[in-house]
Residue, then its C-alpha position, 0 to 999 in steps of 0.5 A: m674894266g675889272t674882274v667880276v667873279v660869279k658863283l652859282g650854287s647848286s640850287i641855281v645849277a640843278d633842280d631837285a632831281g639833279r637835272p641842269r636848270a637849262d633855262v636858268l643856266e641859259h640866261v646866266c650864261a647869256e648875261a655873263a657873255a654880255l658882261h664879257d663882250a662889254g669888256r669885263e673879265v668874267v670868272i664863273v665858280t659853279s657848284g652842282a657837280i655832285a648834284r649832277g652826278i646824283g641826278v645821273m645815278g638816280l639817287d634820292r638824296r645827297p650822299r654823306a660818305i666822302d667816297e660817295l660824294q667824290a664818285a658823284s662828283a666824278i660822274g657829274q663834273g664833265k657833264l656839268y661843264q659841257v653845259y656851260d661850254e655849249l651855252l657860252r659858245a652859243h654866244g661866241v665866248t670860249s670857256a675853260q674848265v678849271l678844277l681847284t682844291f682849297l689848298d691850291i689857293s690857300g696852301a703852298r705858295g707855289n700852288y697859289l702862284n700857279a693857279r693865279q698865273t693860269l687864271r690870269r693867262l686865261l683872262a688875258w686870252h679873253v677866255v671865261p674860266v669855269i671853276n669848280e672844286n676838285d671834289t674827287t680829291a678833296t676831303d673836308e673841302i666838300t663841306f666848304g659851303d657849296n663853293d662860296v668860300l672857294a669863290a671868295q678865295v678866287a676873287i681875292l686871288l685875282g683882285a676882283e672888282r666884285l664878287v656876285l653870289l647867285t642863290s635861290t633867294d633874293g638875298l640875306y633876310t633877317a630870318d629864314p623867309r620860308a619859316d618866318p613870313a615877317a622876315e625882311l630883306v637886308r639891302e646892305v651890310t656894313d657891319f658884320a658884328a650886327l649880323r649876329v642878332l639875325d637867324i642865319r642858318q647853314t641850311t642845306t637842300a637835298l642836293g646842295s651843301g650851302g646856305m646863307r651862313s656860308k655866303v656871309l662867311a664868303a662875303e666877310m672874307a672878300t670884303a676884308a680884302g677890299i672886294p664888295v660882294v652881292v648876294a642875289n637871286g640867280l633865278t631872276p633874269g637880269a639879276l647878274p648884270a644888275a648885281a655886277a653894276g652894284d645896283p642898290q635895288v638888287g640883292t644884298r650888298f656887302a661893302a668893302r672894308a678899309e680894315r683888312q684881315s687875312s682871308f686865310k685866317l678867316w677861313l681857318r677860324h670859321a670854315k676849317p673843321v676841327r679834328g682834335t684838341i691839343a692841351v698846352d701849359a700856361g706858359a705856352a698859352r700866354a705866349l700864344r695869346d700875348g706874343g704871337t709866337s708859334l706853338l712848340p712841342v715842349g709846351i704841349v701837355a696832352v693830345d686828344g683825338t686822331f688827326d693828320a698833319g694839315d688838320a685843324v685842332d683846337v688849342v686849350c689850356d686848363g679847359a679854356t680855348v686858346g685858339k685854333g690852328i693847323s697842326s704840323y704833326g699827326s696826332a700819333e707823332l705829336r704824342r711821341v714828342q709832346g713836352m720835348k725840347s726841339g733838340a730832343v724832337r729832332d732825335v725822335l723825328p729827324r725831319a719833323s717841323d720845329e713848330a707843332i703849329h706855326r704862328d701863321y696857321f693859328v688864330l686866337a679864340 
C-alpha cells in the first residue's frame, strides 16, 4: 500500500496558550497508527515547535524576530516530539524525529538523496517519521506557511499516494467563514486558475504562521507531481482515515494533475521571499523570455537591495518584471562584476559562478 503524508498545523497541535492539544493529538496519532497497522506507510509532518516554545516561556504572542523564533523552536522542538513519540508508542508504533530545512529537499542534490534514503529506510523498518522544519537554523524557511510547503515537498520526495493537510476548518471555503456567513465549502478543486476569484488569505493565528493560501500552494505543488491532496479538519475524529481513503464527503479534495510542473519552480514563484532586484538590458531580457537561458553578469545594468548568494531576486527590464530567480552572487559581489563578460568576471572573482542566475533557478513572471 502507498504512503500517506499527514501534516498537522499549529492550530491542531497547540491551543492559544501554546499547550499541546492532547485530545486532538491522541486521536490523530491513534488514527495514524491504525493506518500504519493496516499496511500504509505513514509520515507525519508537524508544525507547533515554535508554538510549544511560546507556551513554555509564557509569551503572549508569536515573536517576529528570527532569533526569537529560532529560540522558541529550540525550546519546543524536543518537547513536542516527545508527545508524538509517547502517543504512537502507546499504539505499538515506533517513531523517529526528523528535522529538515527546505534546502535539504530542494537544494543540493546530495542533501536531497540523503533525506530520501533516510526516510525510505525508516519506512522500510516500519517506523513513522515525525518531521518538522529545523527552525533553529532556518531563516526565511520559517515563513513557508506553517510547514505546508515542506509537507508537499516531503510527499513529492517520497512519491506519496496522498497528502493530507489537517487544519482547524473543514476545508477550503469560497471566503473566510469566520467573516462571511455565506461562505461555502469547496468539495473539490480541479482547476487552480478558478481559485483566483475566491477570497483566500494568508491568515495567521497568535501562534501559527500558516493559512489557507499556503495550503493551496502546497496542493498546487503536490498535485503537479501527480499526488492528490485533501485539506480536512483535524479537530474532528475520523477525518484522517476518511481523507486518506479519498472520501468525497470529507474536506476539500485537490485532484492530481496529468500536466506536471516543477515543484521547485512553483516554490520559487510563490513562496521564496524576494530580497532584491536585478535590472537587465533588453538583450538579456529577450534571452530569458525566449531562449530559456541563464542570466550572465554581462547583461546586468543595475543591482538594487542587499542580498546574499542563494536569495531570490526580481529581474526587471525598463521597469517591467521579467521573472524571479535565485542569485548565485551576493549583491556586493554582483555590483563589482555587473556588465562584465565571463573572462573579466573570473579576473575579479576567480571562484565565481559563470551565471548570475542559472536557468534552472529562474521562473518567468
